[in-house]
Backbone and ligand atoms as CSV (ligand in chain L), in Angstrom:
chain,resi,resn,atom,element,x,y,z
A,1,MET,N,N,-1.607,-54.571,-45.921
A,1,MET,CA,C,-2.567,-54.193,-46.961
A,1,MET,C,C,-1.886,-53.306,-48.007
A,2,ASN,N,N,-2.088,-53.580,-49.273
A,2,ASN,CA,C,-1.471,-52.688,-50.256
A,2,ASN,C,C,-2.389,-51.498,-50.531
A,3,ARG,N,N,-1.856,-50.568,-51.280
A,3,ARG,CA,C,-2.581,-49.306,-51.441
A,3,ARG,C,C,-3.908,-49.464,-52.182
A,4,LYS,N,N,-3.890,-50.353,-53.151
A,4,LYS,CA,C,-5.115,-50.545,-53.934
A,4,LYS,C,C,-6.289,-50.961,-53.046
A,5,VAL,N,N,-5.970,-51.898,-52.123
A,5,VAL,CA,C,-7.034,-52.390,-51.248
A,5,VAL,C,C,-7.565,-51.264,-50.367
A,6,VAL,N,N,-6.627,-50.488,-49.818
A,6,VAL,CA,C,-7.048,-49.386,-48.951
A,6,VAL,C,C,-7.947,-48.417,-49.720
A,7,VAL,N,N,-7.523,-48.076,-50.930
A,7,VAL,CA,C,-8.318,-47.131,-51.722
A,7,VAL,C,C,-9.694,-47.701,-52.015
A,8,SER,N,N,-9.751,-48.983,-52.403
A,8,SER,CA,C,-11.071,-49.502,-52.752
A,8,SER,C,C,-11.957,-49.610,-51.520
A,9,MET,N,N,-11.336,-49.855,-50.349
A,9,MET,CA,C,-12.151,-49.890,-49.136
A,9,MET,C,C,-12.690,-48.505,-48.802
A,10,ALA,N,N,-11.844,-47.519,-49.000
A,10,ALA,CA,C,-12.284,-46.150,-48.737
A,10,ALA,C,C,-13.434,-45.785,-49.672
A,11,LEU,N,N,-13.315,-46.180,-50.920
A,11,LEU,CA,C,-14.376,-45.886,-51.882
A,11,LEU,C,C,-15.675,-46.569,-51.494
A,12,LEU,N,N,-15.544,-47.813,-51.021
A,12,LEU,CA,C,-16.730,-48.562,-50.615
A,12,LEU,C,C,-17.424,-47.832,-49.464
A,13,ALA,N,N,-16.622,-47.419,-48.473
A,13,ALA,CA,C,-17.188,-46.719,-47.323
A,13,ALA,C,C,-17.905,-45.452,-47.787
A,14,LEU,N,N,-17.283,-44.746,-48.705
A,14,LEU,CA,C,-17.882,-43.519,-49.232
A,14,LEU,C,C,-19.233,-43.797,-49.878
A,15,SER,N,N,-19.268,-44.851,-50.693
A,15,SER,CA,C,-20.514,-45.084,-51.418
A,15,SER,C,C,-21.612,-45.535,-50.462
A,16,VAL,N,N,-21.240,-46.238,-49.389
A,16,VAL,CA,C,-22.252,-46.617,-48.396
A,16,VAL,C,C,-22.843,-45.355,-47.776
A,17,CYS,N,N,-21.953,-44.412,-47.413
A,17,CYS,CA,C,-22.423,-43.150,-46.824
A,17,CYS,C,C,-23.355,-42.430,-47.780
A,18,ALA,N,N,-22.970,-42.382,-49.044
A,18,ALA,CA,C,-23.776,-41.655,-50.018
A,18,ALA,C,C,-25.170,-42.269,-50.114
A,19,THR,N,N,-25.248,-43.591,-50.066
A,19,THR,CA,C,-26.550,-44.248,-50.186
A,19,THR,C,C,-27.422,-43.929,-48.975
A,20,THR,N,N,-26.823,-44.001,-47.775
A,20,THR,CA,C,-27.617,-43.693,-46.582
A,20,THR,C,C,-28.098,-42.254,-46.642
A,21,GLY,N,N,-27.227,-41.370,-47.083
A,21,GLY,CA,C,-27.592,-39.969,-47.188
A,21,GLY,C,C,-28.816,-39.787,-48.057
A,22,LEU,N,N,-28.847,-40.493,-49.157
A,22,LEU,CA,C,-29.980,-40.407,-50.072
A,22,LEU,C,C,-31.262,-40.859,-49.403
A,23,ALA,N,N,-31.174,-41.988,-48.684
A,23,ALA,CA,C,-32.359,-42.523,-48.025
A,23,ALA,C,C,-32.931,-41.482,-47.073
A,24,GLU,N,N,-32.025,-40.770,-46.369
A,24,GLU,CA,C,-32.528,-39.784,-45.428
A,24,GLU,C,C,-33.178,-38.601,-46.125
A,25,GLU,N,N,-32.615,-38.207,-47.240
A,25,GLU,CA,C,-33.236,-37.130,-47.985
A,25,GLU,C,C,-34.649,-37.502,-48.378
A,26,LYS,N,N,-34.815,-38.748,-48.763
A,26,LYS,CA,C,-36.140,-39.203,-49.172
A,26,LYS,C,C,-37.116,-39.136,-48.011
A,27,LYS,N,N,-36.618,-39.538,-46.842
A,27,LYS,CA,C,-37.446,-39.479,-45.645
A,27,LYS,C,C,-37.911,-38.050,-45.395
A,28,GLY,N,N,-36.996,-37.093,-45.607
A,28,GLY,CA,C,-37.313,-35.695,-45.375
A,28,GLY,C,C,-38.428,-35.183,-46.265
A,29,ALA,N,N,-38.682,-35.866,-47.372
A,29,ALA,CA,C,-39.714,-35.421,-48.299
A,29,ALA,C,C,-41.106,-35.840,-47.851
A,30,THR,N,N,-41.203,-36.574,-46.744
A,30,THR,CA,C,-42.516,-37.102,-46.385
A,30,THR,C,C,-43.496,-36.017,-45.959
A,31,GLY,N,N,-43.006,-34.850,-45.510
A,31,GLY,CA,C,-43.930,-33.763,-45.191
A,31,GLY,C,C,-44.805,-33.454,-46.389
A,32,GLU,N,N,-44.161,-33.358,-47.536
A,32,GLU,CA,C,-44.900,-33.099,-48.771
A,32,GLU,C,C,-45.821,-34.271,-49.120
A,33,GLU,N,N,-45.274,-35.479,-48.993
A,33,GLU,CA,C,-46.091,-36.651,-49.327
A,33,GLU,C,C,-47.312,-36.750,-48.426
A,34,LEU,N,N,-47.094,-36.509,-47.133
A,34,LEU,CA,C,-48.208,-36.583,-46.181
A,34,LEU,C,C,-49.232,-35.490,-46.462
A,35,PHE,N,N,-48.721,-34.324,-46.823
A,35,PHE,CA,C,-49.642,-33.224,-47.154
A,35,PHE,C,C,-50.533,-33.632,-48.327
A,36,LYS,N,N,-49.898,-34.207,-49.356
A,36,LYS,CA,C,-50.670,-34.609,-50.535
A,36,LYS,C,C,-51.710,-35.657,-50.169
A,37,LEU,N,N,-51.324,-36.532,-49.260
A,37,LEU,CA,C,-52.194,-37.629,-48.863
A,37,LEU,C,C,-53.384,-37.138,-48.039
A,38,HIS,N,N,-53.121,-36.280,-47.047
A,38,HIS,CA,C,-54.160,-35.943,-46.068
A,38,HIS,C,C,-54.821,-34.594,-46.296
A,39,CYS,N,N,-54.137,-33.679,-46.915
A,39,CYS,CA,C,-54.597,-32.293,-46.907
A,39,CYS,C,C,-54.924,-31.741,-48.292
A,40,ALA,N,N,-54.245,-32.254,-49.315
A,40,ALA,CA,C,-54.318,-31.609,-50.626
A,40,ALA,C,C,-55.713,-31.667,-51.240
A,41,ALA,N,N,-56.548,-32.616,-50.806
A,41,ALA,CA,C,-57.896,-32.693,-51.363
A,41,ALA,C,C,-58.629,-31.375,-51.135
A,42,CYS,N,N,-58.494,-30.808,-49.947
A,42,CYS,CA,C,-59.151,-29.538,-49.632
A,42,CYS,C,C,-58.218,-28.344,-49.810
A,43,HIS,N,N,-56.933,-28.604,-49.744
A,43,HIS,CA,C,-55.958,-27.502,-49.836
A,43,HIS,C,C,-55.018,-27.695,-51.026
A,44,PRO,N,N,-55.570,-27.840,-52.248
A,44,PRO,CA,C,-54.657,-28.052,-53.382
A,44,PRO,C,C,-53.754,-26.823,-53.561
A,45,ASN,N,N,-52.461,-27.058,-53.700
A,45,ASN,CA,C,-51.469,-25.980,-53.816
A,45,ASN,C,C,-51.592,-24.947,-52.702
A,46,GLY,N,N,-51.999,-25.387,-51.534
A,46,GLY,CA,C,-52.084,-24.458,-50.414
A,46,GLY,C,C,-53.341,-23.604,-50.424
A,47,GLY,N,N,-54.265,-23.891,-51.325
A,47,GLY,CA,C,-55.528,-23.140,-51.354
A,47,GLY,C,C,-56.521,-23.701,-50.345
A,48,ASN,N,N,-57.785,-23.383,-50.549
A,48,ASN,CA,C,-58.822,-23.954,-49.692
A,48,ASN,C,C,-60.113,-23.982,-50.497
A,49,ILE,N,N,-60.534,-25.177,-50.916
A,49,ILE,CA,C,-61.688,-25.262,-51.810
A,49,ILE,C,C,-62.998,-25.102,-51.045
A,50,ILE,N,N,-62.959,-25.251,-49.727
A,50,ILE,CA,C,-64.193,-25.159,-48.946
A,50,ILE,C,C,-64.414,-23.741,-48.436
A,51,ASN,N,N,-63.320,-23.151,-47.931
A,51,ASN,CA,C,-63.414,-21.770,-47.446
A,51,ASN,C,C,-62.241,-20.973,-48.016
A,52,PRO,N,N,-62.481,-20.349,-49.188
A,52,PRO,CA,C,-61.387,-19.697,-49.917
A,52,PRO,C,C,-60.728,-18.557,-49.143
A,53,LYS,N,N,-61.348,-18.128,-48.037
A,53,LYS,CA,C,-60.724,-17.065,-47.234
A,53,LYS,C,C,-59.684,-17.616,-46.286
A,54,GLU,N,N,-59.636,-18.946,-46.150
A,54,GLU,CA,C,-58.692,-19.539,-45.201
A,54,GLU,C,C,-57.720,-20.471,-45.912
A,55,THR,N,N,-56.960,-19.905,-46.822
A,55,THR,CA,C,-55.951,-20.695,-47.524
A,55,THR,C,C,-54.741,-20.892,-46.610
A,56,LEU,N,N,-53.758,-21.593,-47.115
A,56,LEU,CA,C,-52.554,-21.835,-46.324
A,56,LEU,C,C,-51.464,-20.806,-46.615
A,57,SER,N,N,-51.819,-19.733,-47.324
A,57,SER,CA,C,-50.826,-18.676,-47.555
A,57,SER,C,C,-50.474,-18.037,-46.224
A,58,LYS,N,N,-49.281,-17.464,-46.149
A,58,LYS,CA,C,-48.824,-16.887,-44.883
A,58,LYS,C,C,-49.789,-15.800,-44.412
A,59,ALA,N,N,-50.243,-14.973,-45.342
A,59,ALA,CA,C,-51.136,-13.873,-44.972
A,59,ALA,C,C,-52.406,-14.409,-44.304
A,60,ASP,N,N,-52.995,-15.447,-44.881
A,60,ASP,CA,C,-54.210,-16.014,-44.291
A,60,ASP,C,C,-53.913,-16.706,-42.969
A,61,ARG,N,N,-52.832,-17.475,-42.947
A,61,ARG,CA,C,-52.506,-18.198,-41.704
A,61,ARG,C,C,-52.257,-17.227,-40.564
A,62,ASP,N,N,-51.583,-16.129,-40.865
A,62,ASP,CA,C,-51.291,-15.145,-39.823
A,62,ASP,C,C,-52.580,-14.588,-39.216
A,63,LYS,N,N,-53.594,-14.438,-40.062
A,63,LYS,CA,C,-54.863,-13.863,-39.592
A,63,LYS,C,C,-55.666,-14.865,-38.764
A,64,HIS,N,N,-55.406,-16.165,-38.991
A,64,HIS,CA,C,-56.295,-17.167,-38.396
A,64,HIS,C,C,-55.617,-18.080,-37.394
A,65,GLY,N,N,-54.559,-17.582,-36.757
A,65,GLY,CA,C,-53.938,-18.365,-35.695
A,65,GLY,C,C,-53.274,-19.641,-36.175
A,66,ALA,N,N,-52.620,-19.586,-37.346
A,66,ALA,CA,C,-51.867,-20.751,-37.807
A,66,ALA,C,C,-50.524,-20.262,-38.360
A,67,LYS,N,N,-49.879,-19.433,-37.541
A,67,LYS,CA,C,-48.654,-18.754,-37.990
A,67,LYS,C,C,-47.472,-19.696,-38.146
A,68,ASN,N,N,-47.275,-20.562,-37.155
A,68,ASN,CA,C,-46.049,-21.365,-37.132
A,68,ASN,C,C,-46.381,-22.854,-37.022
A,69,VAL,N,N,-45.331,-23.653,-36.973
A,69,VAL,CA,C,-45.505,-25.110,-36.952
A,69,VAL,C,C,-46.434,-25.528,-35.809
A,70,LYS,N,N,-46.193,-24.960,-34.642
A,70,LYS,CA,C,-46.964,-25.361,-33.468
A,70,LYS,C,C,-48.460,-25.064,-33.668
A,71,GLU,N,N,-48.739,-23.882,-34.173
A,71,GLU,CA,C,-50.142,-23.511,-34.356
A,71,GLU,C,C,-50.798,-24.307,-35.485
A,72,ILE,N,N,-50.026,-24.635,-36.501
A,72,ILE,CA,C,-50.594,-25.422,-37.605
A,72,ILE,C,C,-50.938,-26.828,-37.113
A,73,VAL,N,N,-50.043,-27.399,-36.302
A,73,VAL,CA,C,-50.358,-28.712,-35.725
A,73,VAL,C,C,-51.624,-28.586,-34.874
A,74,GLY,N,N,-51.749,-27.485,-34.138
A,74,GLY,CA,C,-52.958,-27.239,-33.345
A,74,GLY,C,C,-54.207,-27.250,-34.209
A,75,LYS,N,N,-54.136,-26.661,-35.401
A,75,LYS,CA,C,-55.261,-26.651,-36.344
A,75,LYS,C,C,-55.655,-28.071,-36.745
A,76,MET,N,N,-54.637,-28.913,-36.967
A,76,MET,CA,C,-54.950,-30.291,-37.377
A,76,MET,C,C,-55.681,-31.015,-36.256
A,77,ARG,N,N,-55.236,-30.749,-35.019
A,77,ARG,CA,C,-55.861,-31.420,-33.873
A,77,ARG,C,C,-57.249,-30.876,-33.594
A,78,LYS,N,N,-57.418,-29.579,-33.769
A,78,LYS,CA,C,-58.691,-28.913,-33.435
A,78,LYS,C,C,-59.041,-27.921,-34.516
A,79,PRO,N,N,-59.534,-28.401,-35.653
A,79,PRO,CA,C,-59.793,-27.487,-36.768
A,79,PRO,C,C,-61.101,-26.717,-36.597
A,80,GLY,N,N,-61.271,-25.723,-37.436
A,80,GLY,CA,C,-62.524,-24.982,-37.478
A,80,GLY,C,C,-63.538,-25.701,-38.354
A,81,PRO,N,N,-64.700,-25.055,-38.598
A,81,PRO,CA,C,-65.777,-25.691,-39.355
A,81,PRO,C,C,-65.342,-26.074,-40.768
A,82,GLY,N,N,-65.670,-27.285,-41.169
A,82,GLY,CA,C,-65.407,-27.720,-42.536
A,82,GLY,C,C,-64.145,-28.527,-42.706
A,83,MET,N,N,-63.281,-28.516,-41.694
A,83,MET,CA,C,-62.032,-29.273,-41.838
A,83,MET,C,C,-62.072,-30.528,-40.966
A,84,THR,N,N,-61.520,-31.612,-41.535
A,84,THR,CA,C,-61.410,-32.875,-40.816
A,84,THR,C,C,-60.431,-32.723,-39.655
A,85,ALA,N,N,-60.737,-33.307,-38.500
A,85,ALA,CA,C,-59.773,-33.309,-37.400
A,85,ALA,C,C,-58.829,-34.495,-37.570
A,86,PHE,N,N,-57.561,-34.266,-37.259
A,86,PHE,CA,C,-56.560,-35.333,-37.350
A,86,PHE,C,C,-56.014,-35.575,-35.949
A,87,ASP,N,N,-56.407,-36.690,-35.330
A,87,ASP,CA,C,-55.876,-36.959,-33.989
A,87,ASP,C,C,-54.516,-37.638,-34.089
A,88,ALA,N,N,-53.889,-37.835,-32.931
A,88,ALA,CA,C,-52.520,-38.354,-32.913
A,88,ALA,C,C,-52.442,-39.787,-33.429
A,89,LYS,N,N,-53.585,-40.463,-33.506
A,89,LYS,CA,C,-53.582,-41.815,-34.061
A,89,LYS,C,C,-53.445,-41.762,-35.574
A,90,THR,N,N,-54.224,-40.870,-36.187
A,90,THR,CA,C,-54.161,-40.725,-37.643
A,90,THR,C,C,-52.841,-40.101,-38.058
A,91,LEU,N,N,-52.431,-39.077,-37.332
A,91,LEU,CA,C,-51.207,-38.346,-37.671
A,91,LEU,C,C,-50.381,-38.143,-36.415
A,92,PRO,N,N,-49.407,-38.992,-36.174
A,92,PRO,CA,C,-48.541,-38.800,-35.002
A,92,PRO,C,C,-47.868,-37.431,-35.047
A,93,ASP,N,N,-47.484,-36.909,-33.878
A,93,ASP,CA,C,-46.873,-35.574,-33.800
A,93,ASP,C,C,-45.770,-35.367,-34.825
A,94,LYS,N,N,-44.938,-36.407,-34.994
A,94,LYS,CA,C,-43.809,-36.304,-35.917
A,94,LYS,C,C,-44.303,-36.003,-37.333
A,95,ASP,N,N,-45.343,-36.707,-37.760
A,95,ASP,CA,C,-45.883,-36.505,-39.104
A,95,ASP,C,C,-46.588,-35.154,-39.206
A,96,ALA,N,N,-47.348,-34.816,-38.159
A,96,ALA,CA,C,-48.062,-33.539,-38.160
A,96,ALA,C,C,-47.058,-32.394,-38.287
A,97,LYS,N,N,-45.924,-32.517,-37.564
A,97,LYS,CA,C,-44.899,-31.470,-37.627
A,97,LYS,C,C,-44.259,-31.414,-39.004
A,98,ALA,N,N,-44.040,-32.585,-39.606
A,98,ALA,CA,C,-43.447,-32.618,-40.947
A,98,ALA,C,C,-44.358,-31.905,-41.940
A,99,ILE,N,N,-45.658,-32.123,-41.807
A,99,ILE,CA,C,-46.608,-31.444,-42.696
A,99,ILE,C,C,-46.569,-29.938,-42.452
A,100,ALA,N,N,-46.598,-29.555,-41.179
A,100,ALA,CA,C,-46.592,-28.126,-40.838
A,100,ALA,C,C,-45.328,-27.447,-41.371
A,101,ASP,N,N,-44.199,-28.140,-41.222
A,101,ASP,CA,C,-42.940,-27.633,-41.769
A,101,ASP,C,C,-43.066,-27.382,-43.263
A,102,TYR,N,N,-43.625,-28.355,-43.941
A,102,TYR,CA,C,-43.794,-28.264,-45.391
A,102,TYR,C,C,-44.671,-27.055,-45.735
A,103,ILE,N,N,-45.746,-26.849,-44.972
A,103,ILE,CA,C,-46.650,-25.722,-45.237
A,103,ILE,C,C,-45.916,-24.394,-45.057
A,104,VAL,N,N,-45.200,-24.269,-43.924
A,104,VAL,CA,C,-44.493,-23.011,-43.647
A,104,VAL,C,C,-43.490,-22.698,-44.754
A,105,LYS,N,N,-42.800,-23.765,-45.236
A,105,LYS,CA,C,-41.777,-23.539,-46.252
A,105,LYS,C,C,-42.358,-23.310,-47.640
A,106,SER,N,N,-43.517,-23.913,-47.919
A,106,SER,CA,C,-44.001,-23.927,-49.299
A,106,SER,C,C,-44.981,-22.824,-49.618
A,107,PHE,N,N,-45.826,-22.455,-48.656
A,107,PHE,CA,C,-46.890,-21.496,-48.967
A,107,PHE,C,C,-46.601,-20.175,-48.274
A,108,LYS,N,N,-46.143,-19.208,-49.066
A,108,LYS,CA,C,-45.743,-17.922,-48.479
A,108,LYS,C,C,-46.908,-16.943,-48.531
L,1,HEC,C1,C,-62.261,-31.754,-45.648
L,1,HEC,C2,C,-61.435,-30.664,-46.100
L,1,HEC,C3,C,-60.129,-30.366,-45.377
L,1,HEC,C4,C,-59.066,-31.210,-45.166
L,1,HEC,C5,C,-58.937,-32.679,-45.552
L,1,HEC,C6,C,-58.054,-30.419,-44.522
L,1,HEC,N1,N,-58.493,-29.137,-44.341
L,1,HEC,FE1,FE,-57.428,-27.606,-43.470
L,1,HEC,N2,N,-59.056,-26.406,-43.637
L,1,HEC,C7,C,-60.274,-26.751,-44.175
L,1,HEC,C8,C,-61.225,-25.691,-43.941
L,1,HEC,C9,C,-62.701,-25.701,-44.370
L,1,HEC,C10,C,-60.541,-24.682,-43.238
L,1,HEC,C11,C,-61.119,-23.374,-42.690
L,1,HEC,C12,C,-61.674,-23.606,-41.302
L,1,HEC,C13,C,-60.591,-23.693,-40.275
L,1,HEC,O1,O,-59.950,-22.674,-40.011
L,1,HEC,O2,O,-60.349,-24.795,-39.751
L,1,HEC,C14,C,-59.167,-25.158,-43.071
L,1,HEC,C15,C,-58.165,-24.419,-42.482
L,1,HEC,C16,C,-56.866,-24.849,-42.321
L,1,HEC,C17,C,-55.809,-24.042,-41.783
L,1,HEC,C18,C,-55.906,-22.602,-41.345
L,1,HEC,C19,C,-55.720,-21.730,-42.566
L,1,HEC,C20,C,-56.255,-20.349,-42.394
L,1,HEC,O3,O,-55.833,-19.459,-43.143
L,1,HEC,O4,O,-57.102,-20.135,-41.533
L,1,HEC,C21,C,-54.689,-24.833,-41.765
L,1,HEC,C22,C,-53.291,-24.428,-41.297
L,1,HEC,C23,C,-55.071,-26.111,-42.299
L,1,HEC,N3,N,-56.397,-26.089,-42.653
L,1,HEC,C24,C,-54.230,-27.160,-42.431
L,1,HEC,C25,C,-54.615,-28.429,-42.869
L,1,HEC,C26,C,-53.732,-29.568,-42.872
L,1,HEC,C27,C,-52.287,-29.546,-42.433
L,1,HEC,C28,C,-54.455,-30.629,-43.337
L,1,HEC,C29,C,-54.003,-32.061,-43.511
L,1,HEC,C30,C,-53.401,-32.699,-42.342
L,1,HEC,C31,C,-55.796,-30.128,-43.641
L,1,HEC,N4,N,-55.835,-28.792,-43.328
L,1,HEC,C32,C,-56.803,-30.901,-44.161
L,1,HEC,C33,C,-60.568,-27.924,-44.837
L,1,HEC,C34,C,-59.759,-29.066,-44.842
């Protein structure tokens, strides 16, 4: 094999990696997408249009037993008055966790 071929093969391999990397980044954004789909109607920008005392801000979540990912997923499974329940059929654990992750990171 001459050098040109080796270099172009290396470049090809690199670009394949870069494309896969991008696809995964996109996948990682689904927490936000799922939030917009399932939650944003009542929690626009992390607020709460039904019960303004229970927003998704860290201060409110800390007061209401939704401090971390695990507890937020618990809220989706067993919410309080006014919130839709999301069972594992509607939102598999993986998706529920992605949403919870997004909430923890986005709403301080
Ligand atoms: C129909 C409106 C509605 C939808 C849709 C909804 N919520 Fe809620 N949410 C509420 C209400 C009302 C409360 C306050 C009662 C309670 O604590 O469950 C609440 C409370 C919460 C809390 C606790 C916040 C606090 O400070 O007490 C979390 C966390 C939460 N929702 C997450 C979600 C997530 C995640 C989704 C989407 C998967 C979602 N909610 C969808 C209405 C909604």
